[in-house]
C-alpha positions in Angstrom: 167.5 -31.5 -145.2 169.4 -31.6 -148.4 168.2 -34.1 -151.1 171.0 -35.4 -153.4 170.7 -35.9 -157.1 172.2 -38.8 -158.8 175.0 -36.7 -160.5 176.0 -35.4 -157.0 176.2 -38.8 -155.4 178.4 -40.2 -158.3 180.8 -37.3 -157.7 180.8 -37.8 -154.0 180.7 -41.6 -153.8 181.8 -43.1 -157.2 181.6 -46.7 -155.8 178.0 -46.4 -155.0 175.0 -46.8 -157.4 171.9 -44.5 -157.2 168.7 -46.3 -157.7 165.0 -45.6 -156.7 165.8 -42.8 -154.3 168.6 -44.7 -152.6 172.3 -45.6 -152.8 173.5 -49.2 -152.9 176.8 -51.1 -152.8 177.8 -54.6 -152.3 180.9 -55.7 -150.4 182.9 -58.8 -150.6 184.9 -60.2 -147.6 187.3 -63.2 -147.1 184.6 -65.2 -145.3 181.4 -65.0 -143.2 183.3 -64.0 -140.1 184.9 -61.0 -141.8 181.6 -60.0 -143.2 179.8 -60.2 -139.8 182.7 -58.4 -138.0 182.2 -55.5 -140.6 178.4 -55.5 -139.9 178.9 -55.4 -136.2 181.2 -52.4 -136.3 178.8 -50.7 -138.6 175.8 -51.6 -136.5 177.3 -49.9 -133.4 177.9 -46.8 -135.3 174.4 -46.7 -136.9 172.7 -47.2 -133.6 174.6 -44.1 -132.2 173.5 -42.1 -135.2 169.9 -43.4 -135.2 170.2 -44.0 -138.9 170.1 -47.7 -140.1 170.8 -49.3 -143.5 168.8 -51.7 -145.3 171.2 -54.5 -145.7 171.6 -58.2 -146.6 174.4 -60.8 -145.7 174.9 -64.0 -147.6 178.2 -65.7 -146.5 181.0 -63.3 -147.4 178.8 -60.7 -149.2 177.1 -57.7 -147.6 174.7 -55.6 -149.7 173.8 -52.1 -148.3 171.2 -49.7 -149.4 170.9 -46.3 -147.8 168.1 -43.7 -148.0 166.4 -41.5 -145.5 163.1 -43.3 -145.1 161.2 -40.1 -143.7 162.4 -38.1 -146.7 162.2 -40.9 -149.4 165.5 -39.4 -150.7 169.3 -39.6 -150.2 170.2 -36.9 -147.6 173.3 -35.9 -145.7 172.6 -38.7 -143.2 173.1 -41.2 -146.0 176.1 -39.5 -147.5 177.8 -39.3 -144.0 176.9 -43.0 -143.4 178.3 -44.1 -146.7 181.6 -42.2 -146.0 181.7 -44.1 -142.6 181.3 -47.4 -144.2 184.2 -46.5 -146.6 186.3 -45.7 -143.5 185.5 -48.9 -141.6 186.5 -50.8 -144.8 189.9 -49.3 -144.6 190.5 -50.0 -140.9 
């Protein structure tokens, strides 16, 4: 499984921040319902992929941190999930 370095992540996912062997991003939504709807769509995808984010929701904000826990690194699974998150945001 490929492990990504910070410079690779910045090139692939410029909106994300690399920190402590993971990638992070915070999202803002119109209100709690919109934030929860986003999390629901993402949760269904994550369950199918058996790859789950560390996330936090406070009202209209959703903070997400991705890393492959078994590898203690950012891997293809995380890059793919981050790209899916970006796609869901555009739907």
